[in-house]
N, C-alpha and C positions, 0 to 999 in steps of 0.2 A: 602465425600460421594458420592457414585455412583448415577448418574441419572438415574432413573427408567424408564424415558420416553425412547420410541423407539429411537435408534440411531445405527449407523453401527459399528460393531467390527471394521471394517477396518478403521474408522476415527482415532483410536487410534494411529495405525501405520501410518496413513496419516499425523498426527499432528506431528509425530517423524521426518518427512521428514525435517522440518527446523532444528531442533536440530542435527540430523545427518550430515547435510550438513555443518552447521556452525562447528560443532565439529572436524569433517574430515577436514575442511580447516584450522583449526588451528593446525592440526597435533596430534591431541589426538586420543587416542585408541576408537574405537567405537564397540561395540559388543551387540548383543541381551542377551546373558547370562551372562554378566559381563563387566568390564571395566567402561568407562565414562557413559554408558547409559544401563539400565537394563529393559528389557521387559519381562514380564510374558509369560511363554511358551504357555498358552491358547491363549494369543493375538497373538503371532506368528502364531498358528495353525489356528485361525480363519482367520487370514490376507491371509494365504495360500489357505483357502478354497475359500474366496470371489475373490482374486487375482487382484482386481482392484480398485483404488481410483480415483475419478474425482475432478480436482482442477481448480478454475476459478480465474483468476488474472490479474494482470496490468503488470507484467514482459513481456518484448518481448519473443518469443518462443526460440530464439537462446541463449538469457541470461538465460531463465529457464534451458536449458539443460545443461548449465556449472554448474549452481547452484544445480542442482538434481543430477549430476553426482556421488558425494560421496554417495548418498543414493542408486542408482542404482547399484552401485558397491558392497555395503554392503548386500542390500536386493534385489537380482535379481528377487525374485518370487513375488513381488508386482508391478503391472504395475500402473503408474501414468499417467493419461490422463490429460493433460492440455490445457487450453483454454485461450487465452489472448483476454481482451476486454475493451474497455473504461469503466470510472467509472460508468456512467449512466446506460450503457447497461448490465453491469454485475450486478449491483444493482438491476435494475429494473426487470430483468430476474429471478433473485433469489427470489425477493419478490412475483412477479406473480405466479412463480411456488409454493412457499411455501403456499400461500392463496389457490392455487388449490389442494394442497396434492400431488403435484408429483415433487419434487425437483430433478433435475437432476446433481447437484454438491453436493459433500461432504464438501470440503473445499472453502471458498471464502477469497481472500486477498485483501489488499488496500481498506479497508471498512471504514476509520475513519468517513466519512461524514454520513455514512449509518447506524452508531451504534444506534443513537436514534430510527430509523425507526424499526430496527432488533430487539431492545430491546422490543419496544411497541408491536411487534407482536409475542413476545417470540420465536424468531428463534434461539438464541444463545445457543448452547449446552454447558455444564460444562466441560471443559477440564483440571480442576485443577488436576485431577489425572492421567494425562498423564506423563509419564518418562521424557519428556523434560521441562515440565512447570517449575520445580524447577530451571531449568538452567538460567532463565531469572530474571534480576533485578526487584525490585519492580515499576520501571518507565516504564518497559516494558511489564507489564502484568497487566490485571484487577484482582482486589483483590477479585472479586467473580468468577474468573475462567471463564470469558466469551471470552476472546481474549488475544492473544500475539502479539508483533510487531516484524515483522521479520526484519526490518531495519528502520533507521531514515533518513528521506529525508531533504535536505536543499534546500530552495527555495529562489532566489534572483531576480536580473535584468539580461536579456540578452539584448544585444545591438549590432548594426551593427558598426564595427570599422571603417568602410569607411565614415560614417554619424555623428556618435555620439563619443564625448570624454568620457573617463571613469569619468573625473571630473564633467561631466554634470549630471550624475546619481550617485552622491556620497552619497546623504543623503536622507532620506524619503520626506524631503521638496522638493528636487529636481524633485520628481516624480509627484508633484501636481501643477506644473507651468503651467499656461493656455495656454503658447505657444506651449506645445506638441501637443494639438489637436489629430487628427487622425494619427498622427505619433507614438502615444503611443497606445500599445494595452494590454489587460490583459485576462488570462484565465479564463473560467468560473468555479471557484472554491470558491464560497462564503462561502462554510464551512471551509475553511482553515484560510483566512485573519483576520476576525474581532476578534477571540478570542486570537490570538497572540497579537494585538493591546490592547485589552481590559485588558489583563494580565500585560503587561508593562507600559502603559500609564494611564489606567483607562478609564472609558466610556466616559468622555467628551472629553477629547483630542482625542480619538479614533474615536469617530463619527464626530468629526469635520475634521480629516484628511480624512476619507472614504468620506465624503460630498465634500471636495475640490478636492479630486482624480477623482471622477466621474464626477465633474463639468468640467473637463479639455476637455471632448469631447472624451475621451479614447474609442477605439474601443472594444467592448465587444464581444470576440471571443466565439463561442460555439464548437470548435473542441477540440479533446483531447490534452493530454501534448506533445506527439510527434509531432502532426499536428501543433500546433501553434509555436512551435520552428522551424519546416520546413519552415513556412510561413514567419518568421523573416528572415531566411537565404535566401529566395526567393524575399524579399525585399518589402513585403506587408506593413510592419511597420517598424520603426527604433529601437524601444524600447519595450521589452515586460516583463512585470510583472504580474503574477509569472511565473518562469520557473525553474526547477531543474537544477544544474550544469551539471548533466551527459548528459542531451538532448544537451546542448550547446557544451560541449566537442566532442561529437561523431561528430557534424556538424563542429566544427572547425578542428578537425583531418582529414576531408575530404577536407579541403581547404575553407571552407566558411568564409566570413569576419564578424565572429561574436565571441562574448565574453561574460563573466558573471562576476558578482560582486554581493557583498553584500552591501545593504544601510547601513550607520553608524546608529546604534542604535539597536532597537530588532532584534534578531537573527530569521529568519523565518524558522522554521522547524517543522517537525510532523512526528509521528511514522507511519509506514505502517502496520496496523493492520490485522491480519488474524484471522477467527473463523472457528468453525465447525458448521454446520447448523444441528438443531435437528433432522428433518427428512430427513434421506439421501435416496439414490436410493434404498437400500434393508434394510428396518427397521429391527432391531434385539435388543432385551432388553439389555440395557447397562449392567444391573446387572449381566448378564450371564458372563461378563468379570471375 
């Protein structure tokens, strides 16, 4: 059922960004009037009238340009304005704007840790009727149509190869050895780690591990994902947990003495969620679609 609350017609096309880009990347046919993706003519006309959709996300601008290229090729009449920002900034800004009734973004990505707050404030628009929604598997979308996952990120251990051997960070227990002290750092992402361990180990073992981990004297970093990886390469610490492999690979490709590995045991991964905010920049009855 269509959400009768105010929402932008262009959100429909904006949410198609992901499906169009992914389908095109796989070499499948993409079309507005047929093929792998079908979009109602009135939606296309509404998108042409609005002409612009604002996306706020975590992807680097140059990576975003590559990602969005298939969409821009197929749908040149829709302008996608993209802003990259760290998790806290993009979430806090969106929440503040929503409470004030003047949201400047239509789509927000990378919101996993913010879903409870977004849900409490009733910020998440229902996107289940979007053409691309059905293309995602059940584990990559909310059953109530509030979000989809554009990608799954794998998080592990980054370490300096000139100071640490891979065997020293082979297991989860290796990461809670007291001798690490300030040589070990962790990113400020408390919304990611506990539920992974809870699900695999159960609450008692998970709580014990977390207690021992923080008892090591680990550096608690407040920088974003990219910045903490850069600090590892700069020698600020010798081991970084958690960090995704893509950030470490970029640094290693540039010659930094860094590498990335998984601890043996639970696989630390999470989907990067995307949502449509109910109150867009130019409210329009969703039912008019």
